[in-house]
PyMOL Python script that loads the backbone (N, CA, C, O; Angstrom):
from pymol import cmd

cmd.read_pdbstr("""\
ATOM      1  N   UNK A   1      -2.412   9.594  44.858  1.00  0.00           N
ATOM      2  CA  UNK A   1      -2.857   8.323  45.347  1.00  0.00           C
ATOM      3  C   UNK A   1      -2.133   8.161  46.786  1.00  0.00           C
ATOM      4  O   UNK A   1      -0.902   8.190  46.756  1.00  0.00           O
ATOM      5  N   UNK A   2      -2.745   7.998  48.010  1.00  0.00           N
ATOM      6  CA  UNK A   2      -2.305   7.698  49.125  1.00  0.00           C
ATOM      7  C   UNK A   2      -1.718   6.713  49.440  1.00  0.00           C
ATOM      8  O   UNK A   2      -2.377   5.693  49.241  1.00  0.00           O
ATOM      9  N   UNK A   3      -0.514   6.523  49.955  1.00  0.00           N
ATOM     10  CA  UNK A   3       0.028   5.174  50.224  1.00  0.00           C
ATOM     11  C   UNK A   3       0.177   4.886  51.706  1.00  0.00           C
ATOM     12  O   UNK A   3       0.605   5.790  52.423  1.00  0.00           O
ATOM     13  N   UNK A   4      -0.134   3.726  52.221  1.00  0.00           N
ATOM     14  CA  UNK A   4       0.274   3.644  53.721  1.00  0.00           C
ATOM     15  C   UNK A   4       1.481   2.909  53.927  1.00  0.00           C
ATOM     16  O   UNK A   4       1.837   2.019  53.155  1.00  0.00           O
ATOM     17  N   UNK A   5       2.164   3.273  55.007  1.00  0.00           N
ATOM     18  CA  UNK A   5       3.332   3.294  55.515  1.00  0.00           C
ATOM     19  C   UNK A   5       3.585   1.953  56.081  1.00  0.00           C
ATOM     20  O   UNK A   5       4.516   1.827  56.877  1.00  0.00           O
ATOM     21  N   UNK A   6       2.794   0.851  55.728  1.00  0.00           N
ATOM     22  CA  UNK A   6       2.810  -0.537  56.274  1.00  0.00           C
ATOM     23  C   UNK A   6       3.057  -1.276  55.208  1.00  0.00           C
ATOM     24  O   UNK A   6       2.559  -0.995  54.118  1.00  0.00           O
ATOM     25  N   UNK A   7       3.877  -2.337  55.395  1.00  0.00           N
ATOM     26  CA  UNK A   7       4.041  -3.586  54.412  1.00  0.00           C
ATOM     27  C   UNK A   7       2.631  -4.195  54.035  1.00  0.00           C
ATOM     28  O   UNK A   7       1.704  -4.120  54.841  1.00  0.00           O
ATOM     29  N   UNK A   8       2.465  -4.851  52.696  1.00  0.00           N
ATOM     30  CA  UNK A   8       1.306  -5.328  52.208  1.00  0.00           C
ATOM     31  C   UNK A   8       0.812  -6.291  52.895  1.00  0.00           C
ATOM     32  O   UNK A   8       1.526  -6.801  53.758  1.00  0.00           O
ATOM     33  N   UNK A   9      -0.170  -6.647  52.739  1.00  0.00           N
ATOM     34  CA  UNK A   9      -0.820  -7.682  53.472  1.00  0.00           C
ATOM     35  C   UNK A   9      -0.773  -9.197  52.843  1.00  0.00           C
ATOM     36  O   UNK A   9      -1.385  -9.404  51.795  1.00  0.00           O
ATOM     37  N   UNK A  10      -0.112 -10.158  53.423  1.00  0.00           N
ATOM     38  CA  UNK A  10       0.221 -11.133  52.753  1.00  0.00           C
ATOM     39  C   UNK A  10      -0.985 -12.021  52.338  1.00  0.00           C
ATOM     40  O   UNK A  10      -0.820 -12.823  51.419  1.00  0.00           O
ATOM     41  N   UNK A  11      -2.193 -11.926  52.963  1.00  0.00           N
ATOM     42  CA  UNK A  11      -3.421 -12.878  52.509  1.00  0.00           C
ATOM     43  C   UNK A  11      -4.075 -12.228  51.150  1.00  0.00           C
ATOM     44  O   UNK A  11      -5.064 -12.751  50.637  1.00  0.00           O
ATOM     45  N   UNK A  12      -3.358 -10.862  50.513  1.00  0.00           N
ATOM     46  CA  UNK A  12      -3.822 -10.341  49.375  1.00  0.00           C
ATOM     47  C   UNK A  12      -3.462 -11.422  48.055  1.00  0.00           C
ATOM     48  O   UNK A  12      -4.278 -11.706  47.179  1.00  0.00           O
ATOM     49  N   UNK A  13      -2.094 -11.930  48.128  1.00  0.00           N
ATOM     50  CA  UNK A  13      -1.505 -12.858  47.624  1.00  0.00           C
ATOM     51  C   UNK A  13      -1.385 -12.181  46.053  1.00  0.00           C
ATOM     52  O   UNK A  13      -1.426 -12.961  45.102  1.00  0.00           O
ATOM     53  N   UNK A  14      -1.238 -10.735  45.808  1.00  0.00           N
ATOM     54  CA  UNK A  14      -1.127 -10.160  44.469  1.00  0.00           C
ATOM     55  C   UNK A  14      -0.553  -8.816  44.893  1.00  0.00           C
ATOM     56  O   UNK A  14      -0.962  -8.200  45.877  1.00  0.00           O
ATOM     57  N   UNK A  15       0.497  -8.369  44.026  1.00  0.00           N
ATOM     58  CA  UNK A  15       1.015  -6.966  44.388  1.00  0.00           C
ATOM     59  C   UNK A  15       0.076  -5.919  44.320  1.00  0.00           C
ATOM     60  O   UNK A  15       0.173  -5.033  45.170  1.00  0.00           O
ATOM     61  N   UNK A  16      -0.998  -5.836  43.298  1.00  0.00           N
ATOM     62  CA  UNK A  16      -1.838  -4.916  43.192  1.00  0.00           C
ATOM     63  C   UNK A  16      -2.868  -4.895  44.372  1.00  0.00           C
ATOM     64  O   UNK A  16      -3.132  -3.838  44.946  1.00  0.00           O
ATOM     65  N   UNK A  17      -3.445  -6.089  44.720  1.00  0.00           N
ATOM     66  CA  UNK A  17      -4.219  -6.197  46.071  1.00  0.00           C
ATOM     67  C   UNK A  17      -3.531  -5.845  47.273  1.00  0.00           C
ATOM     68  O   UNK A  17      -4.129  -5.365  48.237  1.00  0.00           O
ATOM     69  N   UNK A  18      -2.338  -6.055  47.259  1.00  0.00           N
ATOM     70  CA  UNK A  18      -1.496  -5.595  48.426  1.00  0.00           C
ATOM     71  C   UNK A  18      -1.421  -4.142  48.628  1.00  0.00           C
ATOM     72  O   UNK A  18      -1.455  -3.582  49.724  1.00  0.00           O
ATOM     73  N   UNK A  19      -1.314  -3.566  47.447  1.00  0.00           N
ATOM     74  CA  UNK A  19      -1.308  -2.235  47.598  1.00  0.00           C
ATOM     75  C   UNK A  19      -2.637  -1.546  47.807  1.00  0.00           C
ATOM     76  O   UNK A  19      -2.595  -0.316  47.857  1.00  0.00           O
ATOM     77  N   UNK A  20      -3.557  -2.013  47.908  1.00  0.00           N
ATOM     78  CA  UNK A  20      -4.653  -1.453  48.025  1.00  0.00           C
ATOM     79  C   UNK A  20      -5.039  -1.157  49.477  1.00  0.00           C
ATOM     80  O   UNK A  20      -4.538  -1.878  50.340  1.00  0.00           O
ATOM     81  N   UNK A  21      -5.986  -0.047  49.891  1.00  0.00           N
ATOM     82  CA  UNK A  21      -6.044   0.129  51.584  1.00  0.00           C
ATOM     83  C   UNK A  21      -6.935  -1.046  52.147  1.00  0.00           C
ATOM     84  O   UNK A  21      -7.558  -1.774  51.375  1.00  0.00           O
ATOM     85  N   UNK A  22      -6.978  -1.212  53.554  1.00  0.00           N
ATOM     86  CA  UNK A  22      -7.628  -2.586  53.849  1.00  0.00           C
ATOM     87  C   UNK A  22      -9.313  -2.365  53.505  1.00  0.00           C
ATOM     88  O   UNK A  22     -10.025  -3.289  53.109  1.00  0.00           O
ATOM     89  N   UNK A  23      -9.809  -0.940  53.740  1.00  0.00           N
ATOM     90  CA  UNK A  23     -11.160  -0.805  53.539  1.00  0.00           C
ATOM     91  C   UNK A  23     -11.877  -1.273  52.085  1.00  0.00           C
ATOM     92  O   UNK A  23     -13.069  -1.516  51.897  1.00  0.00           O
ATOM     93  N   UNK A  24     -10.835  -1.317  51.180  1.00  0.00           N
ATOM     94  CA  UNK A  24     -11.015  -1.456  49.762  1.00  0.00           C
ATOM     95  C   UNK A  24     -11.194  -3.196  49.455  1.00  0.00           C
ATOM     96  O   UNK A  24     -12.092  -3.834  48.907  1.00  0.00           O
ATOM     97  N   UNK A  25      -9.940  -3.586  50.062  1.00  0.00           N
ATOM     98  CA  UNK A  25      -9.711  -4.899  50.038  1.00  0.00           C
ATOM     99  C   UNK A  25     -10.651  -5.936  50.834  1.00  0.00           C
ATOM    100  O   UNK A  25     -10.731  -7.139  50.586  1.00  0.00           O
ATOM    101  N   UNK A  26     -11.411  -5.174  51.930  1.00  0.00           N
ATOM    102  CA  UNK A  26     -12.296  -6.107  52.685  1.00  0.00           C
ATOM    103  C   UNK A  26     -13.470  -6.526  51.794  1.00  0.00           C
ATOM    104  O   UNK A  26     -13.898  -7.679  51.854  1.00  0.00           O
ATOM    105  N   UNK A  27     -13.987  -5.636  50.989  1.00  0.00           N
ATOM    106  CA  UNK A  27     -15.069  -6.078  50.119  1.00  0.00           C
ATOM    107  C   UNK A  27     -14.785  -6.989  49.176  1.00  0.00           C
ATOM    108  O   UNK A  27     -15.773  -7.582  48.743  1.00  0.00           O
ATOM    109  N   UNK A  28     -13.520  -7.351  48.624  1.00  0.00           N
ATOM    110  CA  UNK A  28     -13.164  -8.250  47.764  1.00  0.00           C
ATOM    111  C   UNK A  28     -13.260  -9.433  48.340  1.00  0.00           C
ATOM    112  O   UNK A  28     -13.845 -10.362  47.783  1.00  0.00           O
ATOM    113  N   UNK A  29     -12.687  -9.544  49.544  1.00  0.00           N
ATOM    114  CA  UNK A  29     -12.666 -10.836  50.291  1.00  0.00           C
ATOM    115  C   UNK A  29     -13.677 -11.276  50.773  1.00  0.00           C
ATOM    116  O   UNK A  29     -13.740 -12.481  51.020  1.00  0.00           O
ATOM    117  N   UNK A  30     -14.793 -10.389  51.053  1.00  0.00           N
ATOM    118  CA  UNK A  30     -15.973 -10.833  51.781  1.00  0.00           C
ATOM    119  C   UNK A  30     -16.921 -11.375  50.651  1.00  0.00           C
ATOM    120  O   UNK A  30     -17.930 -11.893  51.130  1.00  0.00           O
ATOM    121  N   UNK A  31     -16.877 -11.390  49.531  1.00  0.00           N
ATOM    122  CA  UNK A  31     -17.881 -12.088  48.504  1.00  0.00           C
ATOM    123  C   UNK A  31     -17.750 -13.480  48.560  1.00  0.00           C
ATOM    124  O   UNK A  31     -16.640 -13.950  48.310  1.00  0.00           O
ATOM    125  N   UNK A  32     -18.737 -14.276  48.860  1.00  0.00           N
ATOM    126  CA  UNK A  32     -18.635 -15.663  49.057  1.00  0.00           C
ATOM    127  C   UNK A  32     -18.619 -16.492  47.632  1.00  0.00           C
ATOM    128  O   UNK A  32     -19.431 -16.311  46.724  1.00  0.00           O
ATOM    129  N   UNK A  33     -17.559 -17.415  47.617  1.00  0.00           N
ATOM    130  CA  UNK A  33     -17.402 -18.359  46.586  1.00  0.00           C
ATOM    131  C   UNK A  33     -18.716 -19.165  46.499  1.00  0.00           C
ATOM    132  O   UNK A  33     -19.562 -19.238  47.390  1.00  0.00           O
ATOM    133  N   UNK A  34     -18.762 -19.845  45.108  1.00  0.00           N
ATOM    134  CA  UNK A  34     -20.071 -20.842  45.179  1.00  0.00           C
ATOM    135  C   UNK A  34     -19.631 -22.165  46.038  1.00  0.00           C
ATOM    136  O   UNK A  34     -18.423 -22.394  45.974  1.00  0.00           O
ATOM    137  N   UNK A  35     -20.242 -22.889  46.669  1.00  0.00           N
ATOM    138  CA  UNK A  35     -20.185 -23.821  47.303  1.00  0.00           C
ATOM    139  C   UNK A  35     -19.524 -25.204  46.698  1.00  0.00           C
ATOM    140  O   UNK A  35     -18.692 -25.945  47.221  1.00  0.00           O
ATOM    141  N   UNK A  36     -20.179 -25.300  45.413  1.00  0.00           N
ATOM    142  CA  UNK A  36     -19.306 -26.418  44.810  1.00  0.00           C
ATOM    143  C   UNK A  36     -19.297 -26.175  43.118  1.00  0.00           C
ATOM    144  O   UNK A  36     -19.647 -25.117  42.594  1.00  0.00           O
ATOM    145  N   UNK A  37     -18.897 -27.191  42.492  1.00  0.00           N
ATOM    146  CA  UNK A  37     -18.659 -26.765  41.204  1.00  0.00           C
ATOM    147  C   UNK A  37     -20.018 -26.855  40.404  1.00  0.00           C
ATOM    148  O   UNK A  37     -20.124 -26.361  39.281  1.00  0.00           O
ATOM    149  N   UNK A  38     -20.972 -27.461  40.992  1.00  0.00           N
ATOM    150  CA  UNK A  38     -22.281 -27.536  40.424  1.00  0.00           C
ATOM    151  C   UNK A  38     -22.937 -26.094  40.330  1.00  0.00           C
ATOM    152  O   UNK A  38     -23.505 -25.659  39.328  1.00  0.00           O
ATOM    153  N   UNK A  39     -22.767 -25.415  41.548  1.00  0.00           N
ATOM    154  CA  UNK A  39     -23.383 -24.216  41.654  1.00  0.00           C
ATOM    155  C   UNK A  39     -22.557 -23.206  40.504  1.00  0.00           C
ATOM    156  O   UNK A  39     -23.230 -22.459  39.794  1.00  0.00           O
ATOM    157  N   UNK A  40     -21.539 -23.232  40.421  1.00  0.00           N
ATOM    158  CA  UNK A  40     -20.731 -22.450  39.440  1.00  0.00           C
ATOM    159  C   UNK A  40     -20.929 -22.689  38.004  1.00  0.00           C
ATOM    160  O   UNK A  40     -20.687 -21.849  37.137  1.00  0.00           O
ATOM    161  N   UNK A  41     -21.398 -23.920  37.783  1.00  0.00           N
ATOM    162  CA  UNK A  41     -21.789 -24.089  36.485  1.00  0.00           C
ATOM    163  C   UNK A  41     -23.517 -24.592  36.051  1.00  0.00           C
ATOM    164  O   UNK A  41     -23.997 -25.483  35.349  1.00  0.00           O
ATOM    165  N   UNK A  42     -24.076 -23.474  36.904  1.00  0.00           N
ATOM    166  CA  UNK A  42     -25.305 -23.843  36.367  1.00  0.00           C
ATOM    167  C   UNK A  42     -26.052 -22.973  35.247  1.00  0.00           C
ATOM    168  O   UNK A  42     -26.086 -21.743  35.213  1.00  0.00           O
ATOM    169  N   UNK A  43     -26.675 -23.906  34.292  1.00  0.00           N
ATOM    170  CA  UNK A  43     -27.063 -23.214  33.057  1.00  0.00           C
ATOM    171  C   UNK A  43     -28.727 -22.770  32.913  1.00  0.00           C
ATOM    172  O   UNK A  43     -29.660 -23.562  32.781  1.00  0.00           O
ATOM    173  N   UNK A  44     -28.803 -21.505  32.967  1.00  0.00           N
ATOM    174  CA  UNK A  44     -30.002 -20.761  32.757  1.00  0.00           C
ATOM    175  C   UNK A  44     -30.564 -20.545  31.475  1.00  0.00           C
ATOM    176  O   UNK A  44     -29.754 -20.409  30.558  1.00  0.00           O
ATOM    177  N   UNK A  45     -31.745 -20.484  31.213  1.00  0.00           N
ATOM    178  CA  UNK A  45     -32.614 -20.278  30.210  1.00  0.00           C
ATOM    179  C   UNK A  45     -31.962 -19.234  29.170  1.00  0.00           C
ATOM    180  O   UNK A  45     -31.935 -19.389  27.949  1.00  0.00           O
ATOM    181  N   UNK A  46     -31.451 -18.159  29.878  1.00  0.00           N
ATOM    182  CA  UNK A  46     -30.689 -17.027  28.833  1.00  0.00           C
ATOM    183  C   UNK A  46     -29.341 -17.598  28.198  1.00  0.00           C
ATOM    184  O   UNK A  46     -28.816 -17.079  27.212  1.00  0.00           O
ATOM    185  N   UNK A  47     -28.803 -18.778  28.892  1.00  0.00           N
ATOM    186  CA  UNK A  47     -27.427 -19.215  28.419  1.00  0.00           C
ATOM    187  C   UNK A  47     -27.908 -19.961  27.236  1.00  0.00           C
ATOM    188  O   UNK A  47     -27.379 -19.712  26.152  1.00  0.00           O
ATOM    189  N   UNK A  48     -28.783 -20.785  27.307  1.00  0.00           N
ATOM    190  CA  UNK A  48     -29.428 -21.603  26.164  1.00  0.00           C
ATOM    191  C   UNK A  48     -29.934 -20.657  25.181  1.00  0.00           C
ATOM    192  O   UNK A  48     -29.611 -20.845  24.008  1.00  0.00           O
ATOM    193  N   UNK A  49     -30.547 -19.842  25.426  1.00  0.00           N
ATOM    194  CA  UNK A  49     -30.994 -18.831  24.199  1.00  0.00           C
ATOM    195  C   UNK A  49     -30.034 -18.111  23.524  1.00  0.00           C
ATOM    196  O   UNK A  49     -30.156 -17.809  22.337  1.00  0.00           O
ATOM    197  N   UNK A  50     -28.977 -17.785  24.286  1.00  0.00           N
ATOM    198  CA  UNK A  50     -27.839 -17.006  23.698  1.00  0.00           C
ATOM    199  C   UNK A  50     -27.093 -17.834  22.842  1.00  0.00           C
ATOM    200  O   UNK A  50     -26.745 -17.477  21.717  1.00  0.00           O
ATOM    201  N   UNK A  51     -26.764 -19.241  23.479  1.00  0.00           N
ATOM    202  CA  UNK A  51     -26.155 -20.054  22.444  1.00  0.00           C
ATOM    203  C   UNK A  51     -26.920 -20.525  21.111  1.00  0.00           C
ATOM    204  O   UNK A  51     -26.282 -20.662  20.067  1.00  0.00           O
ATOM    205  N   UNK A  52     -28.121 -20.736  21.162  1.00  0.00           N
ATOM    206  CA  UNK A  52     -29.051 -21.134  20.451  1.00  0.00           C
ATOM    207  C   UNK A  52     -28.876 -20.057  19.075  1.00  0.00           C
ATOM    208  O   UNK A  52     -28.576 -20.373  17.924  1.00  0.00           O
ATOM    209  N   UNK A  53     -29.181 -18.658  19.640  1.00  0.00           N
ATOM    210  CA  UNK A  53     -29.219 -17.203  18.756  1.00  0.00           C
ATOM    211  C   UNK A  53     -27.940 -17.253  18.100  1.00  0.00           C
ATOM    212  O   UNK A  53     -27.973 -17.205  16.870  1.00  0.00           O
ATOM    213  N   UNK A  54     -26.701 -17.350  18.725  1.00  0.00           N
ATOM    214  CA  UNK A  54     -25.725 -17.202  18.094  1.00  0.00           C
ATOM    215  C   UNK A  54     -25.270 -18.492  17.065  1.00  0.00           C
ATOM    216  O   UNK A  54     -24.579 -18.246  16.077  1.00  0.00           O
ATOM    217  N   UNK A  55     -25.649 -19.686  17.329  1.00  0.00           N
ATOM    218  CA  UNK A  55     -25.395 -20.752  16.534  1.00  0.00           C
ATOM    219  C   UNK A  55     -26.333 -20.586  15.288  1.00  0.00           C
ATOM    220  O   UNK A  55     -25.776 -20.671  14.194  1.00  0.00           O
ATOM    221  N   UNK A  56     -27.587 -20.376  15.309  1.00  0.00           N
ATOM    222  CA  UNK A  56     -28.676 -19.813  14.152  1.00  0.00           C
ATOM    223  C   UNK A  56     -27.745 -18.729  13.328  1.00  0.00           C
ATOM    224  O   UNK A  56     -27.446 -18.914  12.149  1.00  0.00           O
ATOM    225  N   UNK A  57     -27.356 -17.672  14.023  1.00  0.00           N
ATOM    226  CA  UNK A  57     -26.815 -16.671  13.299  1.00  0.00           C
ATOM    227  C   UNK A  57     -25.572 -17.034  12.423  1.00  0.00           C
ATOM    228  O   UNK A  57     -25.407 -16.741  11.239  1.00  0.00           O
ATOM    229  N   UNK A  58     -24.731 -17.728  13.243  1.00  0.00           N
ATOM    230  CA  UNK A  58     -23.606 -18.258  12.456  1.00  0.00           C
ATOM    231  C   UNK A  58     -23.703 -19.316  11.291  1.00  0.00           C
ATOM    232  O   UNK A  58     -22.810 -19.415  10.450  1.00  0.00           O
ATOM    233  N   UNK A  59     -24.955 -20.183  11.287  1.00  0.00           N
ATOM    234  CA  UNK A  59     -25.202 -21.040  10.400  1.00  0.00           C
ATOM    235  C   UNK A  59     -25.980 -20.270   9.200  1.00  0.00           C
ATOM    236  O   UNK A  59     -25.925 -20.607   8.017  1.00  0.00           O
ATOM    237  N   UNK A  60     -26.575 -19.384   9.622  1.00  0.00           N
ATOM    238  CA  UNK A  60     -27.271 -18.552   8.375  1.00  0.00           C
ATOM    239  C   UNK A  60     -26.191 -17.799   7.569  1.00  0.00           C
ATOM    240  O   UNK A  60     -26.409 -17.539   6.385  1.00  0.00           O
ATOM    241  N   UNK A  61     -24.998 -17.427   8.183  1.00  0.00           N
ATOM    242  CA  UNK A  61     -24.143 -16.364   7.619  1.00  0.00           C
ATOM    243  C   UNK A  61     -23.211 -17.587   6.858  1.00  0.00           C
ATOM    244  O   UNK A  61     -22.718 -17.216   5.793  1.00  0.00           O
ATOM    245  N   UNK A  62     -22.991 -18.604   7.152  1.00  0.00           N
ATOM    246  CA  UNK A  62     -22.279 -19.596   6.386  1.00  0.00           C
ATOM    247  C   UNK A  62     -22.992 -20.078   5.185  1.00  0.00           C
ATOM    248  O   UNK A  62     -22.448 -20.317   4.107  1.00  0.00           O
ATOM    249  N   UNK A  63     -24.397 -20.219   5.480  1.00  0.00           N
ATOM    250  CA  UNK A  63     -25.243 -20.772   4.313  1.00  0.00           C
ATOM    251  C   UNK A  63     -25.227 -19.656   3.291  1.00  0.00           C
ATOM    252  O   UNK A  63     -24.975 -19.923   2.116  1.00  0.00           O
ATOM    253  N   UNK A  64     -25.466 -18.501   3.654  1.00  0.00           N
ATOM    254  CA  UNK A  64     -25.663 -17.158   2.836  1.00  0.00           C
ATOM    255  C   UNK A  64     -24.222 -16.772   2.147  1.00  0.00           C
ATOM    256  O   UNK A  64     -24.328 -16.127   1.104  1.00  0.00           O
ATOM    257  N   UNK A  65     -22.831 -17.091   2.605  1.00  0.00           N
ATOM    258  CA  UNK A  65     -21.745 -17.022   2.019  1.00  0.00           C
ATOM    259  C   UNK A  65     -21.653 -18.369   1.028  1.00  0.00           C
ATOM    260  O   UNK A  65     -21.265 -18.111  -0.111  1.00  0.00           O
ATOM    261  N   UNK A  66     -21.858 -19.307   1.218  1.00  0.00           N
ATOM    262  CA  UNK A  66     -21.606 -20.479   0.214  1.00  0.00           C
ATOM    263  C   UNK A  66     -22.614 -20.360  -0.997  1.00  0.00           C
ATOM    264  O   UNK A  66     -22.292 -20.857  -2.076  1.00  0.00           O
ATOM    265  N   UNK A  67     -23.924 -19.661  -0.835  1.00  0.00           N
ATOM    266  CA  UNK A  67     -24.714 -19.774  -1.970  1.00  0.00           C
ATOM    267  C   UNK A  67     -24.840 -18.387  -2.405  1.00  0.00           C
ATOM    268  O   UNK A  67     -25.494 -18.112  -3.411  1.00  0.00           O
TER     269      UNK A  67
END
""", "prot")
cmd.dss("prot")
cmd.show_as("cartoon", "prot")
cmd.util.cbc("prot")
cmd.orient("prot")
């Protein structure tokens, strides 16, 4: 593994990220974060479907175990 002969970047804030070369770390920092908490917590149809499927599967498993 190639190591650069400079000190780590303080904006990386983690020892592993500081050890990464600048061109790799550039992509990590370029990803935009959600604007608000509402955008981060959007619930899609697939989320509801997955929850309902796992709920029904657990319910059926408990009922089958009891009887």
